[in-house]
Every structure is written in structure tokens, then in C-alpha cells.
C-alpha positions in Angstrom: -6.6 15.4 4.7 -4.5 13.4 7.1 -2.4 14.6 10.0 1.3 14.0 9.6 4.3 15.1 11.7 6.3 15.8 8.5 5.3 17.1 5.1 6.3 13.9 3.5 4.8 10.5 2.7 5.9 7.1 1.4 5.0 6.9 -2.2 3.6 3.6 -3.6 6.5 1.7 -4.9 7.0 -2.0 -5.6 9.8 -4.5 -5.1 10.9 -3.5 -1.6 12.2 -7.0 -1.2 15.1 -6.0 -3.4 16.2 -3.6 -0.6 15.4 -5.7 2.5 14.3 -9.2 3.2 11.2 -7.9 5.0 10.2 -5.9 2.0 7.2 -3.6 2.4 6.9 -4.6 6.1 9.8 -2.3 6.8 7.9 0.6 5.2 4.7 -0.2 7.2 6.6 -0.4 10.4 8.5 2.9 9.8 5.4 4.8 8.8 3.5 3.5 11.8 6.2 4.4 14.2 6.8 7.9 12.8 3.2 8.7 12.0 3.8 9.6 8.3 1.4 8.5 5.6 2.3 5.4 3.6 1.0 4.6 0.1 1.1 0.9 -0.7 1.7 -0.2 -4.3 -0.7 -2.5 -6.0 2.4 -4.3 -7.3 3.8 -4.8 -3.8 6.3 -7.6 -3.4 4.2 -8.9 -0.4 0.5 -9.7 -0.4 -1.6 -6.7 0.4 -3.6 -8.6 3.1 -0.4 -9.3 5.0 0.5 -5.6 4.9 -3.0 -4.8 6.3 -2.5 -7.4 9.0 0.9 -5.8 10.0 -0.8 -2.3 10.0 -3.6 -3.7 12.3 -1.0 -5.3 14.6 1.0 -2.0 14.8 -2.2 0.0 15.4 -2.9 -2.2 18.4 0.7 -2.2 19.7 1.2 1.6 19.3 -2.3 2.6 20.3 -2.8 4.7 17.2 -4.2 4.4 13.7 -1.7 4.4 10.9 -2.4 6.6 7.9 -2.2 4.3 4.8 -3.3 4.6 1.2 -3.5 2.0 -1.6 -2.6 2.4 -5.2 -5.4 1.1 -7.5 -4.8 -0.1 -11.0 -8.2 -0.6 -12.6 -8.1 -4.1 -14.1 -10.0 -5.4 -17.0 -11.7 -7.8 -14.5 -13.6 -5.0 -12.7 -14.8 -7.4 -10.0 -11.2 -8.1 -9.0 -10.5 -4.3 -8.8 -13.7 -3.8 -6.7 -12.6 -6.6 -4.3 -9.2 -5.0 -3.8 -10.7 -1.6 -3.1 -13.2 -3.2 -0.6 -10.3 -5.0 1.1 -8.4 -1.7 1.3 -11.3 0.2 2.8 -12.2 -2.5 5.3 -8.5 -2.7 6.2 -8.5 1.0 7.3 -6.9 2.6 4.2 -7.5 6.3 4.3 -7.0 7.1 0.6 -6.9 5.5 -2.8 -4.3 6.4 -5.5 -6.0 5.8 -8.8 -3.3 5.0 -11.4 -4.5 5.4 -15.0 -1.3 5.5 -17.0 -1.0 1.8 -17.4 -4.4 0.6 -18.4 -2.8 -2.1 -20.7 0.7 -3.4 -20.1 3.0 -3.1 -23.1 4.3 -6.2 -24.9 7.3 -7.6 -23.0 9.8 -10.1 -24.3 11.7 -12.5 -22.2 15.4 -12.4 -23.0 
């Protein structure tokens, strides 16, 4: 359980670049400044390591530890999944969201 000033959190969602040029950085910054929990999507439009660096910068700047979670899609390359989880934990992530509904992506056609 994580402390939060409000009973809400930012759910993992991708493509924040569609809403703002800073993409998921805006979500990291907002969550850090308000103290609410942020879930980061495995399909983030920005590299996960950059979001962790922004979290670390804000933790130092604000003098607090941001509550962040990471959405995990277990990939067929288990070593890649393991490396992402390790990166998340070492980056200070407090929770993992294990997503199991998309083990294999459906066939997609380019139009």
C-alpha cells in the first residue's frame, strides 16, 4: 500500500505524445508534484529509462520519493521481460502491473 493525498492514480496508458509534446513526462511531473501514484505503460511513447531519470530528478528536486508503478507485458523473450522488471525495481518502482490479456498480438494489416 502506498500513501496518496487523493484516492486516485494515473493508470498506465500509452501515446501521451498525442496529447502533449512532452508526452509521459507531463504525467511523471504531475504525479510527483501532487503525490499521487503513477502507473507507467509498457507501451509508453517515451523510453522507460528516460521516465525513470525524470522521476529521479524530481525526487531530488522535491525532496520526496514519487510513487510509481510499471505495467509488465510478459514477452516471449523472457530475458527481455526480466531485464525490464529489474530496471523498474532498480529505478524505484513501487508496484508492477502484470498485464495478461495480450500474450500474443492479433494479426494487424496495414491499410
